N, C-alpha and C positions, 0 to 999 in steps of 0.2 A: 802297373803302367810305367813306373819309373824304370824298371828293368827293361821294359820294351823300348822305351825312348832312348836307351843307351846302346841298343843293338838293332841293326837293320837286317839281321840274318834269320830271325826267328819269328817274324810277324804272323806266319801261318801256324806257328806252334809256340805260343808264348811260354817263356820259361821263368823260373824263379830259382835263384842260386844254381844256375846251370842245369836244372832238371825241368822236364816238361811239367807244367803246373796242372794239366788236365782241364783247362778251361774249354767249355763247349761254345761259349760266346767269344767272338773275335772283334767285331766292330766296336763294342763299347770300350774295349781296351785300346784299340787303335785310336779312337777319338781322344781318349785321355793322354796317350803317348804323344799324339800330334800336338795337343794343346800344350803339353809340357815343353815340347821343342819350339813351338812358335811363340810362347810367352815365357821366356827364361827370366824375365824381370819379376814374375809373380812366384809366390810360394807354390810348389807343385800341388799341394792340397787345394789351393784356390784355383790354379790353372785348369785342373781337370774338371772343375765345376762349370766352367764356361760352356763347353759343348752340351752339357746336360741341361743348362738353363735354356740354351737354344732349342734343344729337343722338346722341352716343355712348351716353349713358345710355338714351335712347329705343331705340336699336338693341338693346341687351342686354335691356331689358324686353320689347320687342315680340317678340324671338326666343324668350324664355322662354314667353310666352303662346302663341305660334304652335305651338311644340313641345308644349306642354301640351294644347292642344285637338286637335292631331293624334294625340297618344298616347291620347286618350280615345275615338278611333274604335274600333268593335268589332273590326275586323281587327287593330288594333295591340295589343290587350289580350292578356295571356298566357293560355294554356289553363288552365281551372279544374282544380284538383286533385280527385281522386275523393272525398277525405274533407275537402275544404275547406282553409283555411289559406293560400290564395294572397293576394297583395296586393290591396287594394281598388283599383278602377279609378282613383279620384281620387289615391290615394297613389302608385300606379304611374305615373300621368301626371306628377305633380309630380317624381318621381325622374328620369324621362326628360327632363323640361324642365330640371332641374338639369344633367344631362349635356350637353344641347344648348348651354346657356350656357357651360359649361366648355370645350366643343369650340370655340366661337366665340372665347373669350378666348385659348385655346391657339394659335389660328391665327397663324402668323408674319406673314402679310400685314396683319393688323389692327394689329399694333404699328408697322408702317411708316407708316400714314396716320392713325392714331387721334389724333395730336397736331397735325395740320395743319388750317389754316383754308381748305380748298379745296372746290370743288363736289363732289368725290368723296365726302367724308364726309356731305354733305347727301344725296346720292343713296343712300348706304348706309342712312341713317336712314329715308328715305321708302320704300326697297325693303323694309326690315324691317317697316315699318308696313303696307304693302300685303300682305306675307306673313301678318302676324297677322290682318288683316281677312278674308282668304280662308280661312285655316285655322279661324277661329272661326265661320264662317257657319252650320254645322249647329246651333249652340247659341244663335243670336241670330236674331230675325226681321228680315227685310229692311225691314219697314215701320216699325221702330223707328229713329228718326233719332238714335241714340246709339251709342257704342262702335264696333263694327266698321264701321258705315256711314260714320261720320265719319272713321274711320281710313282707309277705302278712298278717300274723296274727297280727303283730305289727301295720302295716299300717292301716288296716281296723278297728281294735279295737281302735287304737289311734285316728283315725278320729271320731269315735262314741263318745269316751270319751273326745274329745276336742270340743264338741258342734255341730258336723256335722254327726249325725247318718244316716240321709236321703242320704247325699252325699256318705257315705260309702256303703249304700245299692245299690245305682245306679251304682257306680263304680264297685262293685262286679258283678252286673247283666251284665254290659257291658263287663267286662273281660270274663265272662262265654260265652257270645255270640261270642266274638272274637275267643275263643277256639273252637267254634262249627265247623267251617270250616277253620282250620288253614292250612297255607302253611309251612310244617315242613322242616327243613334244610337238612334232610337226606332222600331223596326220590328217590335214584338212582335205587333201587330195590324194588320188590314187598314186600319182607320181611321187608325192611327198612320202606316202606310206612305203612305197617300194624303196625309195632312197633311204628312209629311216631304217627299214629292215636290213638293207644291205650294210649300212653303217653298223648296226647291231651285230651282224655276222662278222664283220671285220674286227670288231672289239672282242667278240667271242674267240676268234682265232688268235688274236693277240694275247689275250689273257691265258689261253691254254698254252701257247708257245712260251710265254715268259714263265709260267708255272713249271712247265717241263724243264726249262733251262735252269731254273732255281733248284729243282730236284736233282738234276745232274750235277750241278755245282756242289750241292750238299753231299752227294755221294762221293765226288772227287775229293772233297776236303774231309771226309769221314765225320760229318756233323750229326748223323742220325744216332739217337740214343733212345733206349727204352726207359721211359719214366712213368709208365702206367702203374698206379697203385690205388686200387679202388677202396672206398670206405669199408672198414671191417677186415682188411687184409692184415697180415702180420700178427695173427692171433689176437686181434683186438675186437672189441664188441662193435657191432654195426651201429647200434642206436646212438651211443655217445659221439661217434664220428659224424653221423648225420646231423645231430644237434649242433655240433661245433660248426659244421659247414653252413647250416641254416642261419646261425647267429652271425657268422662272417658275411654271408650274402645280404642279410638284412641291414647291418650297419655300414658295411663297406660301400654299397651302392646307393645308400640313402642320399638324397630323396629321389634319385632317378628311377629306381625300380618301381615304386607304386604308380608313378606317372606313366612309365613304360607299359605296365600292365593295363592301365586304363586305355592307353592308345590301342593295344591289341584287342581289347574288348570292343571299343568303338569301331574299329576297322576289321572286325572279325570276319566280315563277308568279303573283304578285299585284301586278304593277307598276301595275295600274290602281286599286289601293286608294288611298284618299284620302291616307293618311299617307305614301305613297311617291310618288304621281303629282304632287301639288302641289309639294313641294320639288324633285322631279326636274325639273319644267318650269322652275321659277325658276332652278335651277342650270344647266340646259342653255342657256337663253336668255342668261344672263350670261357663261357660258364661251364660247359662240359669239361673243358681242359682243367678248370679249377677244381672240379669235383673228382677228376680221375688222376690227379697228380699230387705230389706232396707239397709243392709250393703253391698252395691254394690262393693265398692272398695276392701273390705276384702275378699269377695267371688271371685272377679276377680283375686286376688292374686294367687289363687289355679290353675288358667288356665295357668300360666307362664311356668311351666315345660313341659306340652304337647305342648304348642305353640312353645316353643323353640325347641322341637324335630321336629315338622313340619317345622320350619324355617331352621333347619340344612339340611334337604333333598332338600331345594331349592338351596343350594350353588353350587352343581355340574352343575346346568343348568343356572346359572346367566351369562349374557353376560358381557363383559368387560366394556361396557358403563354404565350398571346398577351398577356394582361394583364401578366404578369411581364416579358415582353420589352419592352413599351411603357414600363413603369416603369424598367427598367434603362437603356434607351436614353435616356430623358428625363433621368434622374438624371445620367448621364455627360455628356450634351450640354450641359445648362444649367449644371451645376456648372463644366464647363470654360469655358463662355462667361463666367460670372460671375468666375472666377479671372482670365481674360484681361483683362476690363474693369478689375478692381482693379489688376492688375500694370501695365497701361499708364497708368492714372491715377497710380499711385505714381511711375512713371517720368517722367510729365509734371511732377509736383510736385518731385521730388528729383533727377532725372537718372539714377537707378539703378532698374532695369538700363539700361545704356547703349544697347543696340540698340533697344528700343522707343522710347526718348526720341529717338534719331536718326531713326527711321522717322517719328515724328510731325513732327519738324522738317523733314523732307524733303517730306512730303505736305502739310503746312500751313505753308509758310514765313511767318514774321512773326507766328505765333500766340504769345501770351504767356499761359501758364496762370495761373489765379487759384484761390484756396481759398475755399470757402463752407462755413461750419460747419453751416448748416441742411441743405445738400445732403449733406454727409458723414454727418450723423446719420440722415437718411432712408435713405441707401444702406446704412449699417451695420444699421439696424433691418430693412430688407428682407432683407439677407443672413442675419441671425439668424432671421427668420421662415421663410426657406427651409430652414434647418437643422431648425427645429421641424416643418415640414410633412413633410420627409423622414422624420423620426423617427415622426411620427404615421402615415404611410403604411406604414411597415415594421413597425409595432407591431400588437398584437392589437386590432383595431377591428371594429365591426359591418360586415358585408359590404354596404356601400352599392353600388348598381348603378353609380354614377358614379365609383367610386374610381379607375378606370383613367385618368381624365382630370384628376385632382387635380394630379398632378405636372406634366403638360404645361401646364396653365393657370397653375399657380404658377411654373413656370420661365420661361414667357414673360413673366409679370408682373414677375418679379424682374429679368430682363435689361432689360426696358423701363424699369423704375424706375432701374436703375443707369445706363443711357444718358442718361435724362432728368435725372439729378442730377450724377453724376461727369463725364460726357462732354458735358454740355449746352454749355458754353462752346466746346469744340472743334467740336461739330457745328454750332453756330450760326455759327462762323467759317468752316467749310468749305462749308456749304450755303446760307447766306443771302447776300443782296446787300449787307449792311452794310459789310464791308471795302471793296468796290469803291466804294460810294457815298461813304464817308468819304475815300477817296483822291481822288476827283473833287472833293469839297467842299474839300479842302485846297489845291487848285490854283486856286480861284476866290475872288472876293470875295463873301462871303455876303450883303453888303448890296446886291449887284447881282443882277439877274435873269440867267437862263441860258437860252439857246435850245437846243433839242434837235432832232435829225433822225434818223430811222430807229431811234429808241429805243423798245423795247417798253413795254407798259403796266406790266409788273412792274418793269422798271428805272426807269421814270419815277416810279412810286410809291415805290420805294426811295430814289431821289434826294431826293424830298420828305420822306420820313419820317426816314431815317438821316442824310442830308446836310443837311437843313434848307434846301434850295434852292428858290427861286422859279422855276418853269419856264414857258417859253413855246415854242410850236411855231415852228420856223425859218421865216422868210419872206425873199424877195429883198431887202426893205428891212430891214437889221439894226436891231434895237431894243435889244439887250442886249450887254454887253461880252464875253460868253463864249458859246461854242458847243460842245456835246457831241454827238458823232456815233458811232453804232455802226459798227464796222468794216465790217459787211456793207452799209452804205449809202454807203460812201466813193465808189464808182464813179458813183453818181447824185447826189452832193452838188451838183455844178455846176448841176443843173436846179432846185435848191431855194433856193440862196443865191447872192449875188454874191461870187464867189471872191476878188476883190481886196480885199474888206473884212476878210478873215480871215487870220491867220498861225497856223501849227501851233505848239502849245505842248508837248504831252506825250501819251504813250500810257499808258493805265491798263488793267491786266489784273486779273482776279479772281485772288487768290493761289492758289486751289486748282483753277482751271479756266482755262487759257490761251486757250481758244476764246472766252471772253467778254472782248472788248476794246473799250474806248472811246477815242475820239480827242478831245482837248481843244484847242480853238482860242481865240485871243484876238483881239478886234476891234482893227484898226489904222485910222489915219486914211486917207482915200481918197488923199491926196497921197503919203504915205510908205508906203503899203501895199505890201509885197513880194508876189510871186506866192505862191499857196498851195503850201506844200511838203508833200510826202508824208512820212509818218513812216517 
């Protein structure tokens, strides 16, 4: 993103160190580069997070409106009481929409990727935007170039430009099929039915047209990639792959998936109803994508908005015993997680209890804990808020339809906040490339340039940002006094550089992942240069 912000000539083909980086996603890097340019007073690492925060907010907002419009469908409304007194359609739809957003927030998978600046979060935002556009189509005219129409264009085009053109195509096809036999909200008269049918046909043509345009755009920009890799491929056993996918699906979409399954069961005779068919199609496409590609967790992230929508429609039919079971399980699970996070943090700060402190030292060698008063205050406030929320839920309160999802959403938010405050230094040390980059930087002269070979784009960007190194691609004619090589490229190093020019200096490994290894070489004179030694 920093490289992109410095040049306006390669936005359709992002480059790193003057070479095409091979990124399939464009929009996520555009957003980061634009943020760096517009917010020069912020650190680039912080500036690029701003658009991704907005994408997360867009996801929540679009999901709320999508569920709201789906809940306004005639088939989704509750049966009217004989003597009146039932909820008004708009009030009922708002309550269901609140439940949908709570189900999305409660999903454990959202907490894993919601803080990252990756194409996955951009795809999530554009998927939710497309979901909203198609869900609201019965209440907006296709000829009005506002609201859902704009959302549909941005959603499908954004998906394609974020590395998921096939997904955009499939979602567009599914949306057109759902519009084929719609249940329109205004069908009290023949003229109303005819008008609703005509509006549905307009939306059908619009969705097909936008989908075709997005497909042509993807072809023009060469965005199509073959990523299909079924379980059991590459000479691996099928059963372990299926077990791994099953475990991922169970925890990643919890607690939305059991509620979504209950919705499908209760509405099994009306699966073609709009409020079931549309989220079911979105969920099916994204889940199948997760099963058939290597990036299963990131593909599964896109299933959370439609699964949350399906989960919301289970709330009116939940028995009190099931709601109580959800509450007790959530209370025990998230309270235990919060206690564990606090205990391990105290162990990191004080060394007591000894065993958690020893485990941290073993898993993250070289990590030095630090204390932040701001992070501590935020974590303490979140913990107190969790106690208040539990007291509110167990007290005598109005029977809101979404009450069963308050504790799951609150507990997920609590643990996410605790991890992002108390454990942030540890997680940053364990997951980022900062420690590796700083080790490499300590072995070279920062005033000199460094050549790299077989180093991925993520590592190269980390060397530039965390290590402050000036990088160049390795060439047979050495131009820098140092050379950094990824261990996977050691066997082909002789084809890229003149071996007598270099002498091995050190091996650098990521502290928490020994598979990430870099080899550092130093340039020697041609006369006195010894043979290149293996580490």
